Structure formats: C-alpha cells, structure tokens
N, C-alpha and C positions, 0 to 999 in steps of 0.2 A: 247475692241472693235476693229476695224481694217476700217480706211474711206479709202476712193478711192479716184480715182486723181479730182478736180475739173478740171471744164472747161476752168478756165481761170489760170491755175497754172503756177508758175514762167517760167517752160521753155515749154510755149504754144506753140501753131501753130505758123509758120511762116508769119506773117503778107504780104500783095502783096506787089510785085515788090522787097522780100527780097531772097537772092539768095539760090536756093535748089537746093538739091544732086542728081545725078544721079549714078545710074540707078534705085534706089527704091523712091517709094513714101509713104508716111506717110500713114496706111490703118487705118481705123473706128473714121475718123471723131476728134474731139479732143482728140487727145491720149493722151495727155503728162499729167505728174504727178510730184508732188511736192516731193522733196527730196527723193528719190529713192520711194515712195510710188507705190504701185499695184492698178490695176485698179481693181474694185469688179467683173469683166466680167473674167471669167476664159480661160484659156489657147486652152480650146478645148471643146468638145460637152460631158457629161456627168459627168463632174465634178465637178457639182454644190453640188451635197453634201457632199462631203468631203470635196471641198474647202472652201465653205461658212458658215462652221459650227464654224470656226474661227472669222466671221466679222456680227454677230446678228446685225440687224437693223440698219444698214450702209447706209446713203442714196446714191441715183445711183450716183446723182452729185451734186455739189456746186458751186456757180457764184464765192465765194471768202472767203479763210479762213481767221478769224482773224489771225494778227499778235502774234507770239507766242516768238518772238527774245526776247523780254526785260521783258516777264514772269517770276517770279519766281517758278517754276514748283517741287515739292514736290512730289517724287515717293516713293513709296513700297506698290508696283502691290498687291492686286487691288485696293488699295485706290492711288487717287489722291488730291493734293492741287494743285492749281494755284493762283497765287495772283500778284497784281502789287506792283511796288515799295513802293505804299502807304500804302499801309498794310491792306486798309479797305476793305470787299469784298463787292461790289456793286452791282453786279447781273449782270453788264455789261460784253459783252463778253465772254472770257471763266473762268473769275472768278467763284471759287467755291470751296468744297471739291466733290470729286467723289469717289463713290464706284461701280468696277463691271461695267465702262461705264456711270454712272448716276449719275447726280449731284443731291448730295441729301442734300447739302445747296450751294446757290450761293450768299445768305446776310447777312455779319456778319460786322455792323458797331458798332463804340464803342463812345461813345461822355461821356467826362469827365465835370462834374460842367456846362453842357450844349454845351460845346464847343468839335470840334474833334479834337483830339490830332494832332499837325505838324509833318508831321515825319518828320525824321532826318536821318535816316541809315534804310535800308533793305538788310538781306546779308544771304545766305545757309550759315546753319550750319553745316548741312549734306546731303546726297542726298535726305533724309525723312521730312528734318525740317526745317523753315527761321524762322528769328529773327528780328521783324518790332519793332524800336526804334521811340515812336513821345514823343513831350514835351508839356503840358500845362500851361498855367499862371493860377492857383488858386485862388490868392489872389492879390488885387489891390495894397498892400504895396511891394511888391516883385520888382517893378522899370520893365525893359524892361525883366529880367532875368526868365525863367520857374523855376517854382519850385516844379513839379510834371513829373515824367519820367514814362512812359508808355511805357512797353515791351510787346512784345505780341510774344511767340513761337506757329508757326504755323505746326502740323504735320500732315502729309500724311494719319496716320489711325486716321485721324478724331478728333484730339486732339486741342483745343486750348488753353494755359492756357495766361491768362491777370495779368499783375503784376504793379502796381501803386506803386512806390517809392517816398517820400517825401523828398525835399531840405526844405522843409518851417521851421522858428525857431517856429512856434506854431503849434499845433493838427489841422487841417483841417479833415472837415465834407462832404464830397462829395456825391453828386450822381452819379451815373453810371448805364450808359443807354446801353443796345446792344441790335440795331433792327435784328431781323433775319426774311430771308425768303428763299424759293425754289421755283422751278420749276418743281422739280422730271424728268428733261426732261434726256435724251440721249444724248450723248455728240456731238453724230452725228446731231443732231437736233440743237446744241447749235453752233457749227460750221456754218450750214448752215443756223443759223438766222431764224432757227423754234421752239426756244422753248417753245415760250406761255408763259403766263402772272404767276404771284405765286400765286400759292396756297392758300386758308385758311387755315390760325393756329387755332391749339386747346391747351387750358392749357394741360398740359399732366406731370403726375409726379415732378419733378424741374423743368419743360421746357415746351417746346412747341412740339406741335408734325403736320405732314404736310401727308396728302394720297391723293390719286387718283387712277385708275385702274389700275396703271401700275406697282406702287408701293408707299410706305409712309416710311416716315423718322422722326428719335425723337433727339430732342436738349436737353440734360440734364446738370445742372449744379450744381458745388459744390464751396461754399454753395449755398443752394439755394436761390432764389429771393425776394427780400421783396415784387415785386409786377410782375405778369403775365399778360400781356393783349394780348390777342390772336387776338383781330380786330385789333391793330398794329404791331403785332409780334414785341412785347418788353420785355424786361426783367428787371427789377430795382433791383438796391443796395443802400443802404445808408452807404458807409465806412469811416471809423474815418481813420484817419493816421496820429499819433503822429509825433513831428520832426524824422526825419530820419526813419521813420517807413517805411515799404512796406507790401501791403496785395495782395493778389491772387484769383481770380474765375476761376476755370477750366469748359470749355464748351466740351461736348463729343458728336458728333453727329454721330449718327449711322442709316444704315434703321433699323426700326422700328421692335424690338422683335428680334434683330441679335445683338452679342457678339460684342465684340472688334475687329476689322478689323485687321486680324493677317496675317501680310506680309511674303510670304516665304522664302524669303532672311533673315530675322531674328532667323529662327528658329536654332536650333541646327542639324538640318537633310540639312541644305543648299549644295548642291552639291560643292561650289569654296572654296577653299582655303583662309584663306587671305593673300595673298602674302607682302611683303614690298621690300622696293628698299633702298638703301643706295648709296650716288653718288659723285661724285667732283662736279657732276651740280646739283644746290640746288632745281632745278626746278623737279627734278625725283620723290625723297620721295610722294609729294604731288599727283605729279599725279600720280602715282600708285592707291596711297590711293582711289582718287578720282574714277577711273576708275573700281579699284575693287569693291567699294562703289555703283558705279551705275550699275553693273551687279550685285550686289544682291537686288537691288532696281526693278529691272526688271523681275526677276526670277516670273514664275508661274508655278501651280499645272495642269497637267492635270485633267479636272472635274470627271471623270470616272474613273482614273487610278493615283489616290492623289499622290502616291510615283514617279511620274515622272514627273520630272520637266522641263523647256525650258525656253528659254528665249522671251519675249515680245521682238517685233520690235524696239518700241520706245515710249515719252511721247511727246506731248501730243495726237498726231494722231492715235497711230498704238498700242494700248495696248494688243495685242493680237500674236497671232502665224503667222510668215510671214514664211514658210516653207524653201525658199533658205537662207533668213537671219538669220533663228536660227540655219539651217546649221553652216552659215559660221561663226558665233560669237561660236558655241561650239566648233567649230576645232580652231580657234584662241587661244581660254581658256583651252586649253590639258594640260599647264603647271600649270592649278591651279588645274586639277585632271580630270577626266573621268568619272564621276559618271554624270555629268549634258548631256554630247554628249550622254553615255547610255538613258538619259531620254528623249532626242530629239530624237533619233533613232527611239526608243520604241512609240514616241506619233507618228511619222510621218507613220511609219511604217503600223500602225493602220490605215492611210489615202489612202494606196497605191491601186489603182485600180487593180483588178482583171478581172480571165475572159478573154475569149478572145476577138480579136482586137487590133489594131492599140497601145491603149493605154493603154493596159494591163502592169503591172509594173510601169506606171507614179508616182511619189508623185505630190498629186496635187499643184497645185501655179495658181493665177492670172496673169494676161497681164502685161510687164512693159515699160514703155517706153524708149527707148534707145535714144533719142537724135534726135536733127536736121537733121540727113543722113539715118538714118533707118529706118524701120516700127517698132512697138512695138516687145519687145521680149517676151518669156513665162519663167517665174520664175519655172513651171514644170521641164522644161526641166533641168535647173541650177539646181533645187535640187533632183533630180532622177539622177544626175552624181554625187555630192555633196555625197548623201545617201553613195556609198561606198568606197570613199576616208574618209568619217569622221571614218566610222566604223575600216580599214585599220588601220589609225592612231591612233585610239583612242585605239585598241589591241599594237601596239607598246608603246604606253605613262602606258600600264598596264590595260585596260580593261580586267576583269575577260572572261578565256577563256570560261566558260559558258555564258557569257552575248554573247560575240563575237557569239559563237555558235547557240544562240537564234535568233540573227539577221540576220545571215546568208542568211538564204532563201529570205528576203525583198533586200538583197543588189544583189542575183545574178538575182532575178527578174528586177532588174534596171539594171544591164550588158544584161539580154536578151532582154530588151526592145533597147537598146543602138543599141545591133547589128540590132535588127530589124525595127529600125528607119534606120540606116544607109544604110540595104540593101546590092546591090549588088554593090551600089557607095561606095567613098571612106569619105567624108565627112559627117558632121552630119546638118540637114537644122532646123532652128528654124525661127518661130515658127510652121512651118507646112510643109509637103513635097516640097512646091512649094518654099522654103528658105525664106532668104537666108542662105546662109551659113556663119556665123559670126567669128570673128577672135576667139572670148574669148571662143565661146561657143566648139569651136575645141579644144579649149586650156583645159576645164573643162572636153572634152571628152577621150581626149588623157591620162590624168591624171586618170580620172576613169577604163581604160583598164588596166591599168599597175598596180594601185595600184589593182583592182579587181582582175587582174590576180594572183598577190601576194597571195591575199588574199584565192582565191580558191585553190591554190598549199597547203596553209598551212593546210586546212583544208580538205584534199587529195579530191576534187572535182573537176569536168571536165570543163575545157571550158578555161583555162588559155592559151595554148596556142593560141588559134585561137584567142583570146584579142591582144594578144602580133603581131601576126601577123599582123591583121587590124594597129595596133597601129604603128609597123614599114612603112606599107605600109603610113598612115597619115603622118609619121614626113615626108619622100621622098616627098609626091606630095606637101605638104605643103610649104618647101623649096624651089621647085620649083613651085609654083602656086600662092602664098600668098605672097611672096616677092619681091618687085617692085624695082628696081635699079633707083636711082637718081643720078644728081650731087652732094648731101649730102650725099651718101653714102647708100642709100636705107633706106626703111620701110615695115612694116607690112602692108598689104590694112586691112583695118576697116571690110570689108564682102567681099563674091564674090557672084556673082549671078550663076544662073545655067547654062547660058549662056558665062559664062567665064567673064563677065565685074566686073569691082573691083570696092568698093568705097576705094578711096582715102583718108582717112583723119585720121590726126593723134590723137590718143587718149588714155584715163587713159585702155580701157579697154584691150590695149595690156601689161599691168601690167601683167596678168592672164598666159602670155606667159612664165614669170619667175616662176613661182610658180609650181613646177613640180611635188611635192611631195614627205613622207618619204616612201623609201624602206626600206630593214632589215641591220641591220650594220652600220647604220649611212649614210646611203650610200642614194642622192635624186635621183629622177626618172630623167631619162634622159627627153630633153623637144622637143619642136619643132623646136626651130631654131638650127642653128649650130653654132659654136662658134663664127663667123666673125659674125655672125646674132646678137648673141647677146651682144657683143661688140657694135655695131652700135644702139642698141635699148637703150642699156644702154644710148650709149652718147644724144640720142633725148630726154630720161627721164629728162635728168639730164640738159639739154638746157635749155634755155630761155624760150622758147615756151610752155615747160609743166611745169618746177618747177616757181612756179611764187614766192617761198621766203617763204612761209606760207605752203607749201604742193603743191601736183600733180596736175594739172587742168585736168576736167573728157575732155576737147577739146583743143588742142592745140590754142593758143593765133592767129594765123596766119590763122586758119582754118575759111571757111564762114562757115556762123551764129553763130562764138562763142558769146558766151553770158556768162561775168563772173557770173552770177547769174543762168546760165542753167546747173542744178542739172547731165546733162550728156554733156549739153553745153558749160562748161567751168569752174566750179563750183572745189570746191576743195572738192574731198569724200574723208574722212577721214580714209575710211575701201579701199580704192584701191592706197592711199599712204601708208600702211603701207605694204599692199601687196608688193608693190615696193622696200621697204626698206629693208623687208626680202630677195626678190629674188636679188636686185639687192647688198645684202651681200655675202649672199650665192654662186653667182658666181665670187664674187672678185672683184667688182667693187664698193668698200669702198668708195672711193671722192664721188659718186654718191648718196650713201646711205644717207652718214654721212649730207650732205648737205640737204636732204629730211626731215630728223629726226632731225634736229635741229629745222628748218621751221614750222616744225608742234609742237614740244613742245614750241615755242617761240609762235606760236597761242595760244595755249593751256592756257596761261600765262594769255591773254585778256579772255579768258571763262572762269577762274576761275578754270584751269584743267578740266573742264567739258566739253569736245568737244562735238559740233552737230553734227548729222551726215555730214552735208556739211556746208561750207561757202561758199564768192566768191572769183573768183580768181585773183580779183586785183593785179598787180604786187608790191610787199611790196617795203616800200620804209623806209625811214631811222628811221622817226618818226611817220611813220602811224602806222595802227593795219589791222586785219582782217576785213572786212564786213559782218555781220551774214546774215544770209539769214531768211528770216522773217517769211518762213515755214517749215523749218529744225528741223527732233525731237532735243531734247536733254532735259534730256539724250538718246542715239540712243546705243542699245547694238551691233552695229559692232562698230562703235565710239569707246564706252566703252572698247569692247575686243580687239581693232586694238591695244590699251595701252600695255597690256599684250604681244602681238605679236610681236610690239617694242621694246621692252625691252628684249625680253627674245632672240629673233633674233641677238641681238647685244652677248647673249655667244653659240648663236651654238647652243642649247640644241637640240641631236639628241638621244633619248631612242630608244633602242631595248629589251624590257621588257622580252620578249620571248627566247631572246639569253641572258639575263643575264645582258646587258651592255649599258653605256649610253657614247653616244661621243660627244663630246666639239669641235663645229668648231667659237671660238670666234674673232670678226673683230677687227682684227691685231692693226687697229689707234685709237682703243677706242675713239672714236667722243667725248661719253661724261664721259671720263676721268676714275676714278676708279670707277665698278659699282657693288653692290653686290646687289645678289636679295636673299629671305630668307620668308620660307612659301610656297615654289612650292611644285608639288604632281607628284610621276613616284609611280605608281601602288599602290597608296595611301599612302604613306612614302612621310615623309620630306625630300626635295632636297634644297639643298642650294648651290650658285655657287658665286663666285667674279671673275670680272675680271681685272686684275691688271690697270695702266695707260700706260704699254707696248704691252696690249693684251695679256696677258696671263692668261688662266681660270684656276680657282682651286676648286675643288667640296669642301664645308665645311659641307655639310649633305646628309649621302645619306643612304639607306638600306644598310644591311652588305654583301648581296648578288649579288648586284649592280657592276660590275665592269667598269672601265674606258676602255672605246673602243677607237681604234686606229685613 
C-alpha cells in the first residue's frame, strides 16, 4: 500500500512570521509530504481509477506518523516485519508482521522461566531478516552471569525461529511462553493510530487463529506447544536443555489458508542481476551488495500480469507503485538488466490515460510537495516524461526489439501529450496550464524530446524532427530566460512564472540539468545549459551551501526557509546526490563528483550501508554522523538504485546494443581507487569492468559480439 502525506509532516507548511517565497503560494492547504511521498489526491481530474489502484485503503490524512528511523525493517514484499531493537513485538507503534499491507501479527512476546530475555543485540543480517539476542539467568547458582542465550531470527516471510542455548553446567528444564495477538489492521490505520483492539484468538492446528470481516491469520508452531490458551493468546512449551545444548521453536504466521509468503525477488525469475564490486575502498563491496539486496526485497508483481515486475517505492510507508519513482529506479538499475525496465514500462503503459482531451497520454500519478518555495508538483508529468526516456535507454542497454516495439505506441502517446501540453509556447507548465514552469520539468521535457526523437527515428516513426526543433527552441530560451547572472557567477532559476518572474532559489532540482540522457554510439544528449553555465552549476553544487559533506542538500543552506530535515527544503535526498555525481562526472567535473560520492559512502556506513531515501542536511563534522529522518523510507527504491548508478557512473558505461558497441568513459581521478564491477548485464549477457587506480577502464567480461566503442 501507499500512504499519503500527513498534515504535519517533517516539511510542513511555514509557520506565521517565517519568510515565504514569491511569486508563488503553496496551494491546497497543508500540502507538505514526508520523505518524498505523494499525496493521495491525483494531479488532475479523471485519474482516480488508474492512479489510486496502487494505493488501496490509504487514509486521506494522518496527524503524525510513528517514527521509523530506529526500527529494524525486514522486507521481502509482499511481506514485512517491523521491530524495535528490543526484539519483542509488543503491538505498539508499527511493530508486527505484515502481508500485503495488513498486520497479520502485532504481538509476539517471549518469556523463559517467567522472565523476559534481556536484550543485548539487534541487527539486520539481510534485507529480509533480523537477529535479536537476549540473555536469561535461568538458575540462581550461576551468580550474576546469564546462562541461557535466547536468539530470535525474524524474517519478512512470516517466520520466526526462537533458539535457546544453554551455558549452564547442569540440565535445565525451562517453561517457555509466547504471547501472541493481532488486530489485522491495515498499515495505514496502524500509522494513523486507528488500528483498533486485538482480536480474540481461537486454537487452530498447532497454534492460534484470528479472524475479522477484513481477513484472518494464523500462527503455527513447530514443535507443537504443550498448551495453547486462546483466551490469553498464549503458547507454552516445557523445554529441556542439556549442558551446552540448544533447542528451537519455529513460528510461522500466514494469512489463514495461504501458503508461505513468497517474495518476488527471491525467485529465479528476478529481473535484477547479482552484481558484485571489489575496490580499494573497503566500503564499496558491502554497499553495492546491500543496495542490490534491497532492490530485490522491494520487487512486486503486477497482480493482473504477474510476469511484469516493478519496484515499490519504499518501506514501511510506500509498499506500492509510485509511477515516477518506479521509472527513476528502473532507469538507474539498467546495468543490472533491462528486464525491470520492461516490466515497469508495461505495468505503467496499462495505466496510461486514453481518449480525447488534455490528459490523453499521461501516466497517472499523485501530487508531490515541492518544498517551501513552490506549489505542489505533479508526478504524472514526471512519469510521462520519463517513460520514453527509459524505453530509449533500455533499448541501448539491450531491451529486445520486439519488446521495444510493443511499448513504442505508449511512448508515442507520452510525446504527443508533451507537445500538446507545451502548445504554442516554449516551456512545459507543471502541474497545470497556469504554471509554474519548473526548472527540473524543463530538463525532463528536453531529455524526453531528444531521446524520444531518437526512438521514433529508429523505428521509422514520424515526429522526431519536430521534437528536436522544439528542444532546440527550449535550449535557446532556457539559457536566456532561466539563467540569472549575479556577483557569484550566476545560477539557474528554480522556476519561472507565466509573467516572467523568477524563483531564485538554489536547490537540488537543478541536478536534472546535468542528466541529459544516452543517445547512440556512447554519446550523451545535449543539455539545457551551455558550457559556461554548466561549469558554474558544478561549482555551486560542489560548494558548501549545497554539499553537506554527507551528500547534496535539497535546498541551499543560505536560502530562506532552509530546514535540514525538510525533504525538499534542505535534507539530503540520495537520489538527487547520485544524479549529481553521475552528471558531474560525465561533464568532466570530477572533483565535485568525487566529493559528493565520498560523502554519500561515508553516510552509508552510519546506516549499515542501507541508505534511507533522505536524511538531515546538517553540515558534516569530524566526529559527527548524519542524522536520520524519522519519517524516511528505509529501504527505498531510489536510494538503493542510486548505489548502482553511483558505482557504474565511475566506469562511464555507455552501451549501444543496436550498434553492437559499448563505450567506456571512466572517471580519470578514480576517487575510490581501483574498482571492479562484475555481474552486470548488457543485452542479458554478463558484463564486467575494472577501473585502475590511474582511471583506466578495461572490460573483463562481455558478449562476444559486443565491440568496444571509441
């Protein structure tokens, strides 16, 4: 499921007396959203059907969200297990096992010899598993030392294994009790504090069962308990532990009548390859491994077309399809294979609006907060512009021609919508014809026009010339009308009003000006900025106002209404930092790219290499650590995919499968020292590359027909 924005989110409306931006006002009441999350309301009328089918039962608004930054979140969608560091599931907050957005077990409390184990360690051991260790003094003659270790391994598939290990010198006979309960509440209700009371249990098979009008669930135990008390929700065992011995109990929670919770990413049909990295920088292998694991954990299948997979936006809040972010993540992960791109594109093509009218061709999507200086934007605009870009680049990475041809009509409709939305003007408004004209929207539109034209030409379709002509007009106008000269060398405006007034705020949205897109023969499409403007933007992005030392701030520290926790008002958003690193490296600004990259890698250590979608933009200090955002998704699809983009950008891999070539443009400064990437995919074939400490690239594995481009 996919939750909407809370009314008092981390980046909420500006309080009275705080400076506001001109010329735009923030429309729609309390429109701020947490961690990049979108509002449940669509960007346009008539989009409710396709747009909302991915967000069932989502509450319209919540006052506060329970904090998630300290939770251990096991993910293998459609399964989730959310725990605190104590290990006991108490039913408080978000704790529990979830399947398909419903909490199927909220309470699982273990007592050994009448005592709760003392928690001594909690850690994630994989994207879908956490390990909790506690101790018990089971006999009085052992002094202060614990003599029983209780280890609990909790998995997102609804399994919990409880193991007791004895260090006592004599045999122990221990009563073990597990208290269970659930409310069978939807995650949205849990988050908004409306979960309701626990349901009464009944004895079922070798465990307990709960049911209500909305669903049911059951827990079974192996070995079966000696006693099962439905009134107390209690299972009991008498366990004998010899000296040094161990005994285990396994609990399995399932929606009643269902089989095991099968994660999409664990199957042999996963569309993502198991890429690996080796590097002089010891952080890199674990970082890439964790990113790929998180991506696998967030995979979902289209329920109507199960062969098509896509990425959920993130856990715990957004375990459903967010169109723009699914496209962004699929694009970043093209080095792991084009299968995810194909599944995402097919899934979204089925939601595309048809028929006459201004909305024809749009990929539906909800509104999204744009920070303190702009009204909410429309993710439908972004998704519609990303669709032809992803299709064009997936073709370069080896998407089969018949699959490309199948998706081409939907891409053509996206491009037709673009030209109709621009009309007789030059700029693309967002979210409606009244504007504003956003900087990043123009960058998305320009890239879509150029890569879309390339795609149309390759398939003998008309319209490419007109798109290129408009893109040229946009470039010329943008360089004149969006660029503002000042004593610091100038900057791009964040947005432009219909009457020409500019919003002069430096933010991370400008990184999209560097993301120009991949054409044939390893060439990048031209950008909206000229060379001098690109150099100045690189200087600004690498400066202390934007580079926090942990990554790129979403709003410059000197701007009005800067908030280090504002998700588009000053926090570090991993996706934008990765796009900045890739764009800066491709444009030749390696110093700035390297600094942002190293900062993000250092931050990843604090988060156990599982980067959240964002964290606070506080300035890095020598002994400091990045501050987590309490409402950020972790894992998040765009943050995990950003890890793939960051490392492959250092190799500068630019395939052109239709031409049978791959071009390498490595970062010559080799900011991470020697780097080897294996298990990548080009046209389904293994691809491996190594970058030396001198910044020289060498292909170590590739398909026989693939030639090295110049």
